[in-house]
Structure formats: structure tokens, C-alpha cells
N, C-alpha and C positions, 0 to 999 in steps of 0.2 A: 389429471396428469399435468405437471408443470411444463412451462414453455421451454425451459432449458433442457429438461429431460427428453422432450420430444425431439429437439434438435440433435441431441447426442444419439438417440435411437436411430434417427434418420441417417446420420453420418455412418453409423455401424452398418445399416442396411445397404447404403450406397457402396461402401467398401466391399462388402460381401458380394453385391451384385457385380462390381467391377471384376473381382477375382473369378466369379462364376462365369461371366462372359468371356474372360480371357481363357479360362479352362476349356470352355465349350469350343472356342476357336482353335485351341491346341488339339482337341480331339478331331477337329475337321482337317488337321494337318495344314493349316494356313501358314504363310511365312511369319517369322518372328516379329517383323515390323508391323504387320497387320494385326497380330495378336496384341502387341503393346498399344497400338493405336486404338483398338477396341476398348481395352481397359481404361485408357486415358479419357476417351470420349465419355464413357459411362461415369467416371469420376467427375468430369467437368459438367456434364449435364445434370448430375445430382448434387452439385454444390448446394449447401444450405442457405445461400444468399436470399432466396425468396422467403424461406421460413424466418430468417433473421429480420427481414424487412416487414414481416407481417405485424409487428408490434410497436416499434419505436414511435412512428408518427401517430399511432392511435393514442399512446401514452402522452405524447406531447399535446395533442388536442384536448385530452381530458384535463391535463395540467393547466392549459389556457382557460378552460371553463372554470376550473377551481379558482384561478386568480380573479375572474370576473365575479365570482361569488364572495370574494374577500377571504378565501381560504389559502393558507400557506401549506404547500406540500413539499417537505424537505427531501423526500425520497420517492421519486416518480414510480419506481417499481412496486411500491407498497399499495398502489391503487388496485392492482390485481388481487392483493390480499383483501382489501376492503370490499371488492366486488364479490369475493367468495366467502366472506365472513358469514357465519350462521348466527352469531350472538353479539349484541352490543351491550356491554356492561357499563353501568353508570356508577362511579365510585362514591358519589355523595348525593344526598337528597337535595342539596342546595342547587345542583345542576338543573333539577326539574323545577323547583320553586325559584325560578331565575329572576323574579321581579325584585324591585328594590326592597331590601329588608327594612323593617322598622320595629321599634319596641312597642308591643301592643299592650303590655301591662307590667307594672311594677308592684310586687306584693311583698312589702317588708314585714319582718318579724322583730319587734322590739327596737326598731330604728325607724328613722324617717325615710321617705322615698329618695331624697337627695343623698342621705348618708349611704343607702344601699347602692345607688348608682355610682357614687364617688368611690366606694370601697371596691366595686367590681372594676371600674375604670383604672384604678391604681394598679390592680393586678394585671389587667389586660394591656396596659401601656407597652409591655414588652413583647406582645404577640402581633403577628401579621395576619391572623385569621380574620376572615370577613366579619364575623360576629364581634370579634374583639375591636376591630376598627369602628364598627357601628356603635358599640358601647362607649368607646372613647370620644367619638364625634358627638354623641348625644350629651355626654357630660360636659364637653366643651361648649356646646350650644347653650347649656343651662348655666354656664360660668361657674361650674363646681370646682372646688379646690381638691386636687389629687394629693394623696399622702405618699411620702417616699417609700418605695418598696425595694427589697433586696432579695437575692437568691431566687430569681424567677425561674420557674420550670414549667414546661408545657408537655402534656401527655396526650398525643393524638387519639382522638376518639373518646377521651374522658374529660379533659379540662385543663386548667392551669392553676398554679399556686405561686404565692410569693410571701415573704415575711414583711409584715407591716406592724410597727411598734412592738417587735419581738413576738408577734403572734402570727401563726400561719393562716393566711386567708386563701380560700379556694373558691373557684367558680367552675361548674361543670355539671356532670350527670349526677342523679340521685344515688345510683349504685356506687359510683366512685367516692362520693362524699361519705357515704355510709361505711365503706371500707376504711376510710381514713378516720372513722370514729365520730363523725358529725351526727347529731341528733336532729332528725327532720320530723316534724309533726305529721300526724296522719291527715290532718286537714290540708296541709300544703301538698302532700303527695296526691291526695284525691283531686285537688284543684289542677295539679299538673297533668294528671291522667285525662281529665275533662278537656283541657286545652289541647293535648296531643291528639285526641279524637277529632279535633277541628283543624288539624294540620299545623298547629303552632309548636314552637320549640321552646320548652322550659329549661332555663339554666338556673341551677341552685347556687346560692352563695352562702358560705359558712366562714366564721371566724373562730379558730380553735375548734372546740367541740360543739359550738352553738350555731344553729341555723339562723341566718340573717334575712332570709327571704328568697324571692323568686323573681327572675327577670324573664319575661316572655317575649320571644322574637317571632315575628310572623313574616312569611314571604308567600305571596299569592302565586298560584299556578295559573299562568295566562292561557287563554283559549288557543292562542297561536302555538304554544308549546304542546298542548294536548293534541292539536291537529297534526303537528309535525311528527309527534311520537307515533300516532296512528299511521301516518304515511310511511314511516320507517318499517312498521310491522307489515304493511302491505307489500313492501319490498323484500319480504321473506327474511326479516331480521327479528330474532327473538330478543326482547328487551329484559334486562335483569338489573335490579338495583341492589347494590351492596352499601349499606349505610351503618354508621355508628349510632344512629338515632334509635328511638324506642320502637317496640313492636306496633304500638298504636299509631305512631307517626307514619311508619312504613305502610301499614294497612290503609291509612287514609290516602296516601299518595297512590297506592295501587288501585284503590277504588276510584279515585278521581281521574287517573290517566289510563287505566286499563293495561298497564305493563304486565308482562307475563309472570315474572317471579321477583320476590324481594327476599333479601337476607338482612337482618337487623342486628344491632348491638355488636358490630364487628370492629375489631381493632385492625390497623393497617396490615399487620402480618397475617391475620386471619383472612383478609381479602385476598392476599397473595396466594394463600393455600387454596382458597375456593377456585381461583383461576387455574392453578396448576392441576387441580382435580378435573376441571372441565377440559383441559387440554389432553388429559389421558383418554378422553372419549373421541379424540381426533377432531374436535371442533376447532374452527378458525375463530378466534376471539378478538374482537375490537373493544378496547377499553377507553372510555372517556374519563380522565382523571386529572389529578394535579401532580405535576412532575416532582414537586417538593414533598408533598404529604403522602403520595402513593407510589413512591419510587419502586418498592419491591413488587407491587402489583403490576406496575407498568412493564417491568422487566419480564413478567410472566405472560404478557399479552402478545399476540401476533401483530396487532395494529395499535399503536399508541396515539391517542388523540387528546388534545387539551384545548382549553379556551384561550383565545387571544385576550390580553388585558382589556377591561372595560375602557371606554373612551376617557373617562375622568382619570383613571390610573395611568393610562397611556400618556396623557398630557403631563402628569406629574413626573413620570419617568423621563420623558423627553426634556422637561425643564431641568431636572436634576442632572441629566447628561450634558446639557448645554452649559450649566453652571460649572460642572467639573472640567469641561473643555476650556472654559474661560479661565479657570484657575490655573490650568496647566500652561496656557498661552501667556499668562501674566509675567511680565519681566521682573526679575528679582530686584529688590531694593538693595543698593550697595551698603546702606547704613544698617540694614537688618538682614544679613545673609541667612540663607536657609540652613537647616541642620545638615551636617555632613551625611552623604548618602549611606544608608545601611546596606549590608550585604543582602542581596535578594535570596529569598528562600528557594531551595531547589524545587523545581517544578515536579509535581507528583505525576506519575504516569497515569494515563487514563485507565479507568477500570470500567467494569460493566455498569456500575452505578452512574457513570458520566453520560449515559445515553440520553438523547433528547426525544421529544415527541416526534412522530412521523408526520402528523397532520395537525395543524392549528386552525380552529374554526372561530369566527367572530363570536364574542361572548353571548351565550344563551341562544344562538341561532341554530336550532335543530333543523329548521327547514333547509338551510344551506347544506347541512350534513346529509339530509335526505336526497337533495338534488345531486350532490356529488356521488352518493352511493348509486343512484339510478343511472347517472352518466357513466360511471365506472363499469357497472354491470353491462350496460349496452355496448360500451367500448370493448370489453373482454369478449362479448358475443361476436362482435365484428372481427376481432383478432382471431378467434377460434375458426370462424368461417374462412378467413383468409389463409390460415394454415392448411385447411383442407383443400382449398383451391390450389395453393402452392404445391402441395404434395401430389395432387392429381395431374397438374400441368408438368411437373418434373418427371413423373412416371411416364407420361406421354412422350416427353423429350428423350427419356432414357431408352425407350423401345427401339427406335432406329439406331441409337448409339451402340446397342448390343449386336447389331447386324443380324438379329434373329429374323427380321421381316424381309431379308433379302430375297428368299424364295418367292415372295408375293409381289416382287417388283418395287419394294420400298428401298430407296438408296441408303447407303451407309452415311451416318451423320459424323463427319470428321470432327476432330477436337476443336477447331476454330469455330465452326458453326455451333458446336455443343455449348461452348462458353458464352457465345453471343446469345443463344437461345435462353440460357440460364439468366443472363443479365436482363433480357427483355421481360422475362417472367417476374423478376424482382422489381423492375420499374412498374409493371402492371399492378403488382400487389401494393406498391406504394401509392399508386393512384387510387386504388380501392380504399385506402386508409382514410381518404377524405370523407367517407360515409360516417365516420365515428363522430 
């Protein structure tokens, strides 16, 4: 039962108790002033201040712990959802194979290795995908000349294409290239299957209807990642992988890490449907994904988690931001005036798709996520205990406020003492919050 719902139910109970105490006093034919004082005392003694105080300081302390771990929590209340989550869904296999990727093999068909890599880099120059950046960086390290490409298109979960010398060049999965009419040899497909069984990711390259070879990318699964995933499972989290990769790659990752379930060869919209189906079972779903690539799936999750940028990318972003600020601060040259300002486009209203991740974790640090989950679960347990203590103490305070115990020599609790007692209980609950 949610914290806010408990407070609302308690408020309803206190109001009913106040009316009940007043009605009982009316039956005893006491003066009107005494009857009103009884109802007021019950209301003041049962104020939900102790219940409200049972959680904020706990959430604050968990948030401080998250900052110590390098985690950014944009919505503190979401920590209770993280503590009660039953399933952690990973939207990409590369989140698990979080080591530095490298090209393990170049297998050209009818061209040289340099030509194969140059062709792929020419297409991927327009993409921001990690594998695209790797291919372009490798081509640059080898001082390869890229060819001009136009009409770039990227298809999440499938690949990318562009027009080079009036010929469509594609790089992506074998299934997608076959749908586009590419002829891939049985030998290349067999080799790709063998590599997938070893946890490698084969990317096929085609020019027109002809296959030009295979680029094999490998990312190792570190022992620290496997250990952290096992720790998450010990914290009663079911782990599920939703990947656009092949069945063999997904099976390899499941075997190496011991995650509970895998779904493979999924497009982004299919991942969103999987999450919506899981939510029909009343599961609380935490999703680790990419806010750009997995926007629909993120919207379907209860807790949205993403990685903070890797250190190298963070430095590049900071440098670009500093350069932009320097350009803005630069004084205009009177001999070369700036272009006249154009009318600003009307700001678009925020939509559901403008939502951001609730929690951002240092890149690849599953251990930090496990520690946050453990701390959040412990904090919510403390908050639940404090709610019970608060309700018990408020009930004790409400008994003399009803004047029911007067026949047993217990004096009536007047409204001033009732509010003071309620405030003291709230302070006591706040002090107990330091256990979290």
C-alpha cells in the first residue's frame, strides 16, 4: 500500500473517530463546549504529521548515499519504486558487455580489408551509435579515406544505410540486409553464427545487392559486471535482457551472466510492448536503457534508469559546451556584423516523450546500482516501521482525547496538549529516521 494512500486512510479514520467521540459525548448529554472540545482534541491528536514525517528524511539520506556513489537521482520519490521493483530490464546487450569494444575481425568479400572498413565508416559517419563511433575511429586510426555519402538513414535494431557513388551501401544485421535484397554467402553466415556463439557481434556490409563482408565487434563481459548482476539477483530482482541481437548472442550472455530471461531480435517498439505486457501482471518494472533509442520503452517503465556518459565522452561534451559559451561571449566585429536575428521558432509544448530518466548511474557500474537498490530497500523498511510506530503512538494519544478513559481516572486531553503531543511524536519519528 502506498505511503500517500496510508495517510489518506488515516485522515479518514481520524475524522470518523472525531465524529464518533463527539456523538458519544452527545449521548452522555455533556455541554456543547465539552463535546466540541472532544472532537477537536481527537482531530489534533490524530493529525498525520508523524506519518508525513516518517519518510522525507529517510529519502534524503538515501539520496545522499546515491550522490556518494556517483548516482544522480532526479526524483527522490522514485527510490521507493526502485526498492519495490520486481524486475530489472536491460534494453541492450552492450550494457552487459560494458568493456571497451574493439573490432575483432574484418572478413571482406571481393574487396580489401581497408576498402571494407572505409565503406562501413563512410556510412556510419552520420550515426552516433557506439559501434558506429568505433568503426569511424578505427578507420581514422588507419588513415583511411572516407567516401562522400548522402541520404543517410538509421534503423534502430537493424542497421544504417547511405548512398555512395549512387549505390546504396548498408551495414547491419543479416536479416535486414537479406530483406533489402543483399546476397550473403552461406560461408559468411556460418562464420557469423560461430562468432555469435562466442559472444561477438557480426555486422554485415553490402553494396547494392552484393555482400562486401563482415565486421566483427567484441566486448568482453567483465567479472565485476557478472558479480554485480548476481548481487542484484540476491536483492530479489529478476533480470531480463531485451536485445536486438541474435539468439546465439543472447544465449551466450545468459550463459555467462546467469540472468533470468532473454528476448532477442527485438525492435524498439517491440521492447515497449514487452514492458507493457509485463505491467499488466502488476509488476514494478525498472528499465536500464537509452533515452534516445528506447524512448517508448522508457515511457512504459515505472523506474527509468540510464548511464551517465563515459568519462571520455563527458570531457568532449564539456569542451564543446565551453567552446559554445566562448563563442557567445565573443564581442561582435564592427567590420563584419552578424546576420540579422531570425524569428525564434515557437517553443513546442512538452509531451510525454520529453520525459527524462529518473536515475542516472555511472557508465557500466552495476555495483553502484546494486548498492542503491539495497539502501533504498533498507530505507523503505525503516519508513514502514516508522509509520507503524507513528500510528501506534497517535492511537495512544487519541484515547485520552476521546475522554473514554475518564471512568478509569485518566484525565481528558485538551486540544492544546493534543497538538503538542502530536508534534512531539513527529519529532520522535524524525529522530528515528537517522537509522536509515
